[in-house]
C-alpha angles and dihedrals in degrees: 000000000000118000122192114203115200106212135041099215127112094285094050093045092049092050089049091051096050092044089051090055087061094050095251119154107244135186119186114201117201129172099212114007144301112298091000095145134027092339089066099035106044129097100258094221118162127198129184100203110015090103094050117130089028133090087260094063100099093038092052096045092049091047093049088055092046091053089058092046093049091050088055099043107037119075098230137092117230098160098265114171141142117244142166119260124215134195111223133193118211133175142183091219110025128077112214097178094105096044104049109138095183130038109275119210106262094232092066120092128254092259090070137081133177109240099181150346108256097181144358134212087274093059110024134051142153144221134189095254098209093048091047093051093048091047091053091050091048091049089051090048091053086061094048105275114143131215117213120188115212146102116280108224100179147328111264115231132196122254092273092051091232102100132058111228101172145308135273110237118184089337095310127108117242105192121215143170089218135014125206121198108213103149099130111223089350087068085089086077088065088066085079089062106029137033097260138145120251123273119203134202120241105198123210135173127220145175131215115206131193092238136124116194111242091230137046107314118248133180106240129206110190135197102206120192118197127204092272092055094252115142127218128182112224118182125209126199121178109204135211093246094068096264132111123215123209126184138163114111113112121216132207107204115121118254113269120225092239118053089213088067097061109128134205114242110223096214100056093037093052090046091055092048091052089053093050090051088057103042099034112018095172091051092050091050094054127094115289110228096182141004107197151154135206142174122239116207117244135173133213094268098034095246125113126254108240121162146040121337108249114254097004117091117212092026122109138169135208115176144096097084093144112194092349099065097111092044096048100037098095095050090044090052092048093047093047091050090052091047093050097044104029099027092238137057122228090227117070104252097175093110089059097047108138089219091071092076131059117265117251109234112244092234090060094057118113134129105326111258120236116246 
């Protein structure tokens, strides 16, 4: 059995890894490079129970456990660690220093206050997402999986149009017994070739600083109120490599065809930096390692697409994980491997069935708009 996975992000790499454990021949096709988009530029935050009481609950809990197992079993360091997570209030106009109910990390400014503990080392963790994705691809490669760089032009169908037989990459046919679409927001392009629902791009901006907090590291989720009373939600993740990641400013540019052509919008990026200068002055004054933007894939109902493409045998999709792509990648990879090899996944994937959403007509397909 030869499976071609379209997309070298965290979902594609995780599917490749779990298929490789079963001895399946795998080729991952990626236009630019492994973890070149959101899988390399997201926060890498993991939560055991933040998806509870939603259709994602079992997927997230299984994936949280798999992250811990992978960190123990694979010989690579991608910055996995457990850590506490705090909810923080911040403001341009209010001073919280005299009203702090909980201990606030000393490196945060006076206009901040911790309002609650959102997670402990038992329930929240982190990884460096790019390093994790590359480690999964390398582990799959050690078991025979191949990476092929090139532009995917279409999925090749049999004469009856009801079976996927491969993909066209840079004009050449790459034959396959099964094809998996895992191209993040670029999965919308597959609607030209297969009967699939739309996938949209949720754009966000982020900074990476060369900064290590002087106290115990925490993941921070802020509610930041500006002088006009508008509220943003920056997120802060100190990492094991001596850097600190901050995200939160949404962008509005449409998704480009090539991930290498993603641009940084000056307005949202500057807005985020102004907020960092207020709630963490020492962090803002430190060296900037990266200023970046990425698009997270989302669907109409906010749930991922995981499963067979309706009406086309041998075609599958795994995308649309929104902000939980890094968290839910291992369990998605495991479930997809079971589905492809055994015909059924152990986890109930019915809530993620692509058939639940309306198909996007091929003539409506273009670069996926940002939300």
